[in-house]
Structures are given as C-alpha cells and as structure tokens.
Backbone as XML, in Angstrom:
<?xml version="1.0"?>
<chain id="A" units="angstrom">
  <residue number="1" name="MET">
    <atom name="N" x="34.317" y="19.607" z="-26.393"/>
    <atom name="CA" x="34.756" y="19.273" z="-25.804"/>
    <atom name="C" x="33.378" y="17.926" z="-25.688"/>
  </residue>
  <residue number="2" name="LYS">
    <atom name="N" x="32.346" y="18.828" z="-26.703"/>
    <atom name="CA" x="30.673" y="17.630" z="-27.040"/>
    <atom name="C" x="31.540" y="16.360" z="-27.989"/>
  </residue>
  <residue number="3" name="ASN">
    <atom name="N" x="32.434" y="17.549" z="-29.346"/>
    <atom name="CA" x="32.913" y="16.091" z="-29.933"/>
    <atom name="C" x="32.923" y="14.969" z="-30.095"/>
  </residue>
  <residue number="4" name="VAL">
    <atom name="N" x="34.251" y="15.583" z="-29.146"/>
    <atom name="CA" x="35.219" y="14.215" z="-28.448"/>
    <atom name="C" x="34.709" y="12.992" z="-27.887"/>
  </residue>
  <residue number="5" name="LEU">
    <atom name="N" x="33.622" y="13.750" z="-26.908"/>
    <atom name="CA" x="32.636" y="12.550" z="-26.810"/>
    <atom name="C" x="31.463" y="12.131" z="-27.331"/>
  </residue>
  <residue number="6" name="PHE">
    <atom name="N" x="31.086" y="12.663" z="-28.006"/>
    <atom name="CA" x="30.330" y="11.850" z="-29.141"/>
    <atom name="C" x="30.956" y="10.833" z="-30.195"/>
  </residue>
  <residue number="7" name="TYR">
    <atom name="N" x="32.809" y="11.455" z="-30.111"/>
    <atom name="CA" x="33.162" y="10.853" z="-31.144"/>
    <atom name="C" x="33.345" y="9.018" z="-30.546"/>
  </residue>
  <residue number="8" name="ILE">
    <atom name="N" x="33.833" y="9.513" z="-29.185"/>
    <atom name="CA" x="34.701" y="7.973" z="-28.163"/>
    <atom name="C" x="33.195" y="7.870" z="-27.864"/>
  </residue>
  <residue number="9" name="PHE">
    <atom name="N" x="32.068" y="7.915" z="-27.820"/>
    <atom name="CA" x="31.344" y="7.713" z="-27.652"/>
    <atom name="C" x="30.531" y="6.132" z="-29.044"/>
  </residue>
  <residue number="10" name="ILE">
    <atom name="N" x="30.382" y="7.060" z="-30.423"/>
    <atom name="CA" x="30.759" y="6.019" z="-31.544"/>
    <atom name="C" x="31.441" y="5.354" z="-31.700"/>
  </residue>
  <residue number="11" name="ALA">
    <atom name="N" x="33.235" y="5.180" z="-31.676"/>
    <atom name="CA" x="33.858" y="4.423" z="-31.608"/>
    <atom name="C" x="33.311" y="3.110" z="-30.572"/>
  </residue>
  <residue number="12" name="VAL">
    <atom name="N" x="33.004" y="3.462" z="-28.651"/>
    <atom name="CA" x="32.448" y="2.945" z="-27.935"/>
    <atom name="C" x="31.195" y="1.468" z="-28.669"/>
  </residue>
  <residue number="13" name="ALA">
    <atom name="N" x="30.187" y="1.912" z="-29.140"/>
    <atom name="CA" x="29.266" y="2.185" z="-29.800"/>
    <atom name="C" x="29.630" y="0.738" z="-30.782"/>
  </residue>
  <residue number="14" name="LEU">
    <atom name="N" x="30.967" y="1.167" z="-32.222"/>
    <atom name="CA" x="31.382" y="0.263" z="-33.063"/>
    <atom name="C" x="31.893" y="-0.162" z="-32.220"/>
  </residue>
  <residue number="15" name="PHE">
    <atom name="N" x="32.816" y="-0.389" z="-31.583"/>
    <atom name="CA" x="33.307" y="-2.116" z="-31.040"/>
    <atom name="C" x="32.831" y="-2.415" z="-30.673"/>
  </residue>
  <residue number="16" name="GLY">
    <atom name="N" x="31.275" y="-2.768" z="-29.846"/>
    <atom name="CA" x="30.534" y="-3.167" z="-28.999"/>
    <atom name="C" x="30.603" y="-4.163" z="-30.380"/>
  </residue>
  <residue number="17" name="LEU">
    <atom name="N" x="29.357" y="-3.712" z="-31.507"/>
    <atom name="CA" x="28.628" y="-3.838" z="-32.738"/>
    <atom name="C" x="29.751" y="-4.602" z="-33.678"/>
  </residue>
  <residue number="18" name="ILE">
    <atom name="N" x="31.157" y="-4.227" z="-33.324"/>
    <atom name="CA" x="32.084" y="-5.722" z="-34.043"/>
    <atom name="C" x="32.205" y="-6.548" z="-33.020"/>
  </residue>
  <residue number="19" name="MET">
    <atom name="N" x="32.765" y="-6.931" z="-31.743"/>
    <atom name="CA" x="32.333" y="-7.828" z="-31.167"/>
    <atom name="C" x="31.505" y="-8.553" z="-31.511"/>
  </residue>
  <residue number="20" name="ASN">
    <atom name="N" x="30.382" y="-8.290" z="-31.395"/>
    <atom name="CA" x="28.694" y="-8.853" z="-30.926"/>
    <atom name="C" x="28.238" y="-9.611" z="-31.948"/>
  </residue>
  <residue number="21" name="LEU">
    <atom name="N" x="29.206" y="-9.197" z="-33.269"/>
    <atom name="CA" x="28.605" y="-9.078" z="-34.570"/>
    <atom name="C" x="28.639" y="-10.327" z="-35.231"/>
  </residue>
  <residue number="22" name="ASP">
    <atom name="N" x="29.662" y="-11.796" z="-34.537"/>
    <atom name="CA" x="29.882" y="-12.937" z="-35.175"/>
    <atom name="C" x="29.174" y="-13.872" z="-34.059"/>
  </residue>
  <residue number="23" name="PHE">
    <atom name="N" x="28.907" y="-12.981" z="-33.262"/>
    <atom name="CA" x="27.440" y="-14.161" z="-31.804"/>
    <atom name="C" x="25.984" y="-13.833" z="-33.349"/>
  </residue>
  <residue number="24" name="PHE">
    <atom name="N" x="26.251" y="-12.731" z="-33.565"/>
    <atom name="CA" x="24.053" y="-12.268" z="-33.934"/>
    <atom name="C" x="24.106" y="-13.268" z="-35.343"/>
  </residue>
  <residue number="25" name="ILE">
    <atom name="N" x="26.278" y="-13.119" z="-35.673"/>
    <atom name="CA" x="25.762" y="-14.296" z="-37.264"/>
    <atom name="C" x="25.378" y="-15.544" z="-37.518"/>
  </residue>
  <residue number="26" name="MET">
    <atom name="N" x="26.634" y="-16.680" z="-35.683"/>
    <atom name="CA" x="25.983" y="-17.505" z="-35.477"/>
    <atom name="C" x="24.627" y="-17.933" z="-35.292"/>
  </residue>
  <residue number="27" name="GLY">
    <atom name="N" x="23.958" y="-16.566" z="-34.399"/>
    <atom name="CA" x="22.534" y="-16.933" z="-34.070"/>
    <atom name="C" x="21.802" y="-16.867" z="-35.052"/>
  </residue>
  <residue number="28" name="PHE">
    <atom name="N" x="22.456" y="-16.683" z="-35.944"/>
    <atom name="CA" x="21.321" y="-16.163" z="-36.850"/>
    <atom name="C" x="21.284" y="-17.732" z="-38.431"/>
  </residue>
  <residue number="29" name="ILE">
    <atom name="N" x="23.069" y="-18.103" z="-38.594"/>
    <atom name="CA" x="22.725" y="-19.383" z="-38.935"/>
    <atom name="C" x="21.997" y="-20.422" z="-37.840"/>
  </residue>
  <residue number="30" name="ARG">
    <atom name="N" x="23.002" y="-20.700" z="-37.079"/>
    <atom name="CA" x="21.780" y="-21.567" z="-36.435"/>
    <atom name="C" x="20.467" y="-21.590" z="-36.755"/>
  </residue>
  <residue number="31" name="MET">
    <atom name="N" x="19.608" y="-20.868" z="-36.335"/>
    <atom name="CA" x="18.181" y="-20.384" z="-36.669"/>
    <atom name="C" x="18.313" y="-21.346" z="-37.877"/>
  </residue>
  <residue number="32" name="PHE">
    <atom name="N" x="19.000" y="-20.137" z="-39.041"/>
    <atom name="CA" x="18.592" y="-20.926" z="-39.865"/>
    <atom name="C" x="18.467" y="-22.599" z="-40.382"/>
  </residue>
  <residue number="33" name="VAL">
    <atom name="N" x="19.670" y="-23.110" z="-40.070"/>
    <atom name="CA" x="19.603" y="-23.943" z="-40.311"/>
    <atom name="C" x="18.485" y="-25.422" z="-39.288"/>
  </residue>
  <residue number="34" name="SER">
    <atom name="N" x="18.366" y="-25.049" z="-38.390"/>
    <atom name="CA" x="17.469" y="-25.372" z="-37.677"/>
    <atom name="C" x="16.078" y="-25.939" z="-38.443"/>
  </residue>
  <residue number="35" name="LEU">
    <atom name="N" x="15.684" y="-24.433" z="-38.998"/>
    <atom name="CA" x="14.073" y="-24.508" z="-40.363"/>
    <atom name="C" x="14.761" y="-25.438" z="-41.543"/>
  </residue>
  <residue number="36" name="ILE">
    <atom name="N" x="15.707" y="-25.291" z="-41.681"/>
    <atom name="CA" x="15.389" y="-26.649" z="-43.047"/>
    <atom name="C" x="15.989" y="-27.876" z="-42.356"/>
  </residue>
  <residue number="37" name="ILE">
    <atom name="N" x="16.616" y="-27.981" z="-41.179"/>
    <atom name="CA" x="15.410" y="-29.351" z="-40.736"/>
    <atom name="C" x="14.986" y="-29.335" z="-40.236"/>
  </residue>
  <residue number="38" name="PHE">
    <atom name="N" x="13.572" y="-28.783" z="-39.823"/>
    <atom name="CA" x="11.868" y="-28.408" z="-39.199"/>
    <atom name="C" x="11.462" y="-29.200" z="-40.410"/>
  </residue>
  <residue number="39" name="GLY">
    <atom name="N" x="11.942" y="-28.110" z="-41.234"/>
    <atom name="CA" x="10.894" y="-28.017" z="-42.434"/>
    <atom name="C" x="11.050" y="-29.604" z="-44.118"/>
  </residue>
  <residue number="40" name="LEU">
    <atom name="N" x="12.777" y="-29.698" z="-43.364"/>
    <atom name="CA" x="13.183" y="-31.215" z="-44.452"/>
    <atom name="C" x="12.473" y="-32.140" z="-43.127"/>
  </residue>
  <residue number="41" name="ILE">
    <atom name="N" x="12.417" y="-32.758" z="-42.050"/>
    <atom name="CA" x="11.159" y="-33.841" z="-40.905"/>
    <atom name="C" x="9.690" y="-33.780" z="-41.464"/>
  </residue>
  <residue number="42" name="ILE">
    <atom name="N" x="9.391" y="-32.279" z="-41.797"/>
    <atom name="CA" x="7.591" y="-31.941" z="-41.796"/>
    <atom name="C" x="7.479" y="-33.236" z="-43.282"/>
  </residue>
  <residue number="43" name="PHE">
    <atom name="N" x="8.450" y="-32.572" z="-43.742"/>
    <atom name="CA" x="8.422" y="-32.820" z="-45.498"/>
    <atom name="C" x="8.178" y="-34.292" z="-45.642"/>
  </residue>
  <residue number="44" name="LEU">
    <atom name="N" x="9.100" y="-34.928" z="-44.394"/>
    <atom name="CA" x="9.294" y="-36.348" z="-44.630"/>
    <atom name="C" x="8.621" y="-36.878" z="-44.588"/>
  </residue>
  <residue number="45" name="ILE">
    <atom name="N" x="7.561" y="-36.402" z="-43.454"/>
    <atom name="CA" x="6.270" y="-36.948" z="-42.906"/>
    <atom name="C" x="5.909" y="-37.122" z="-43.452"/>
  </residue>
  <residue number="46" name="TYR">
    <atom name="N" x="5.010" y="-36.422" z="-43.824"/>
    <atom name="CA" x="4.406" y="-36.214" z="-44.806"/>
    <atom name="C" x="4.218" y="-37.606" z="-46.702"/>
  </residue>
  <residue number="47" name="TYR">
    <atom name="N" x="5.488" y="-37.640" z="-47.100"/>
    <atom name="CA" x="5.427" y="-37.511" z="-47.597"/>
    <atom name="C" x="5.662" y="-39.446" z="-47.701"/>
  </residue>
  <residue number="48" name="PHE">
    <atom name="N" x="5.885" y="-39.390" z="-46.608"/>
    <atom name="CA" x="6.447" y="-41.200" z="-46.525"/>
    <atom name="C" x="4.899" y="-41.562" z="-45.603"/>
  </residue>
  <residue number="49" name="PHE">
    <atom name="N" x="3.763" y="-40.983" z="-44.932"/>
    <atom name="CA" x="2.935" y="-40.906" z="-44.318"/>
    <atom name="C" x="1.471" y="-40.253" z="-44.632"/>
  </residue>
  <residue number="50" name="PHE">
    <atom name="N" x="1.705" y="-39.617" z="-45.296"/>
    <atom name="CA" x="0.132" y="-38.808" z="-45.675"/>
    <atom name="C" x="-0.230" y="-39.433" z="-47.377"/>
  </residue>
  <residue number="51" name="LEU">
    <atom name="N" x="0.972" y="-39.790" z="-48.114"/>
    <atom name="CA" x="1.111" y="-39.966" z="-49.399"/>
    <atom name="C" x="1.020" y="-40.885" z="-49.597"/>
  </residue>
  <residue number="52" name="THR">
    <atom name="N" x="0.437" y="-41.750" z="-50.763"/>
    <atom name="CA" x="-0.055" y="-42.808" z="-51.004"/>
    <atom name="C" x="0.895" y="-43.942" z="-51.590"/>
  </residue>
  <residue number="53" name="PRO">
    <atom name="N" x="1.645" y="-44.606" z="-51.936"/>
    <atom name="CA" x="2.481" y="-45.302" z="-53.195"/>
    <atom name="C" x="1.955" y="-44.708" z="-53.843"/>
  </residue>
  <residue number="54" name="ASP">
    <atom name="N" x="1.111" y="-45.077" z="-54.438"/>
    <atom name="CA" x="0.536" y="-44.766" z="-56.151"/>
    <atom name="C" x="0.787" y="-42.836" z="-55.991"/>
  </residue>
  <residue number="55" name="GLN">
    <atom name="N" x="0.473" y="-41.869" z="-55.236"/>
    <atom name="CA" x="0.267" y="-40.601" z="-55.131"/>
    <atom name="C" x="2.261" y="-40.415" z="-55.798"/>
  </residue>
  <residue number="56" name="ARG">
    <atom name="N" x="3.111" y="-41.383" z="-54.809"/>
    <atom name="CA" x="4.640" y="-40.680" z="-54.806"/>
    <atom name="C" x="5.233" y="-40.418" z="-55.623"/>
  </residue>
  <residue number="57" name="LYS">
    <atom name="N" x="4.614" y="-42.247" z="-56.719"/>
    <atom name="CA" x="5.427" y="-43.115" z="-57.878"/>
    <atom name="C" x="4.600" y="-41.353" z="-59.001"/>
  </residue>
  <residue number="58" name="TYR">
    <atom name="N" x="4.079" y="-41.497" z="-58.965"/>
    <atom name="CA" x="3.328" y="-39.796" z="-59.518"/>
    <atom name="C" x="4.209" y="-38.780" z="-59.690"/>
  </residue>
  <residue number="59" name="LYS">
    <atom name="N" x="4.373" y="-38.187" z="-58.433"/>
    <atom name="CA" x="5.195" y="-37.521" z="-57.980"/>
    <atom name="C" x="6.949" y="-37.356" z="-58.565"/>
  </residue>
  <residue number="60" name="LYS">
    <atom name="N" x="6.971" y="-38.921" z="-58.392"/>
    <atom name="CA" x="8.617" y="-38.894" z="-58.903"/>
    <atom name="C" x="8.280" y="-39.106" z="-60.434"/>
  </residue>
  <residue number="61" name="ALA">
    <atom name="N" x="7.269" y="-39.295" z="-60.926"/>
    <atom name="CA" x="7.335" y="-39.654" z="-62.680"/>
    <atom name="C" x="7.426" y="-37.904" z="-63.219"/>
  </residue>
  <residue number="62" name="MET">
    <atom name="N" x="6.617" y="-36.653" z="-61.980"/>
    <atom name="CA" x="6.856" y="-35.694" z="-62.532"/>
    <atom name="C" x="7.679" y="-34.897" z="-62.353"/>
  </residue>
  <residue number="63" name="ARG">
    <atom name="N" x="8.464" y="-35.118" z="-61.378"/>
    <atom name="CA" x="9.972" y="-34.024" z="-61.628"/>
    <atom name="C" x="10.887" y="-35.126" z="-62.692"/>
  </residue>
  <residue number="64" name="LYS">
    <atom name="N" x="10.681" y="-36.318" z="-62.814"/>
    <atom name="CA" x="11.669" y="-37.036" z="-63.761"/>
    <atom name="C" x="10.367" y="-36.092" z="-64.947"/>
  </residue>
  <residue number="65" name="GLN">
    <atom name="N" x="10.071" y="-36.491" z="-65.305"/>
    <atom name="CA" x="8.775" y="-35.190" z="-66.689"/>
    <atom name="C" x="10.039" y="-34.019" z="-66.619"/>
  </residue>
  <residue number="66" name="LYS">
    <atom name="N" x="9.112" y="-33.357" z="-65.599"/>
    <atom name="CA" x="9.754" y="-31.923" z="-65.487"/>
    <atom name="C" x="11.362" y="-31.287" z="-66.011"/>
  </residue>
  <residue number="67" name="ARG">
    <atom name="N" x="12.272" y="-32.465" z="-65.517"/>
    <atom name="CA" x="13.817" y="-32.813" z="-66.175"/>
    <atom name="C" x="13.959" y="-32.433" z="-67.077"/>
  </residue>
  <residue number="68" name="ARG">
    <atom name="N" x="13.375" y="-33.709" z="-67.712"/>
    <atom name="CA" x="13.542" y="-33.997" z="-69.556"/>
    <atom name="C" x="12.847" y="-32.994" z="-70.118"/>
  </residue>
  <residue number="69" name="ASN">
    <atom name="N" x="11.841" y="-31.645" z="-69.635"/>
    <atom name="CA" x="11.940" y="-31.158" z="-70.593"/>
    <atom name="C" x="12.052" y="-29.585" z="-70.844"/>
  </residue>
  <residue number="70" name="LYS">
    <atom name="N" x="13.402" y="-29.486" z="-69.395"/>
    <atom name="CA" x="13.570" y="-28.812" z="-69.334"/>
    <atom name="C" x="14.690" y="-28.027" z="-71.023"/>
  </residue>
</chain>
C-alpha cells in the first residue's frame, strides 16, 4: 500500500512539474532577453556619451584590424 501511495505521489509531482515547466522556461527566457537589452542599453550609453569621437574611431579601426587578421 505504501508503494502505491509513493508512486501516486511521484506521478502527481511529475505532472505538476511538467505543467509548470513552460512557465519556468518562459520566465527564464524573458529574464535572459531583459538582461541582454539592459546590457545593450548600458553599452550604448557608454559608447555614445563617455567615449570621445577619437576613441570611437580607434575602437572601430581595432575591430576592422582584428577581422582582417583572422
């Protein structure tokens, strides 16, 4: 009798986990996208407001040089 109750309990737990798995995955994806957007906003603020035009040109030239040397 205890084995049957144990397996019923496990089955109910698995069913609940599967039913909530889509909510968990969507929450995780939403958090990941939010972090990417937040990081992009911080990078753009840094790039356009804190770097001088000469520093931006230098960074652009370094990216081109790295691509060329690959």
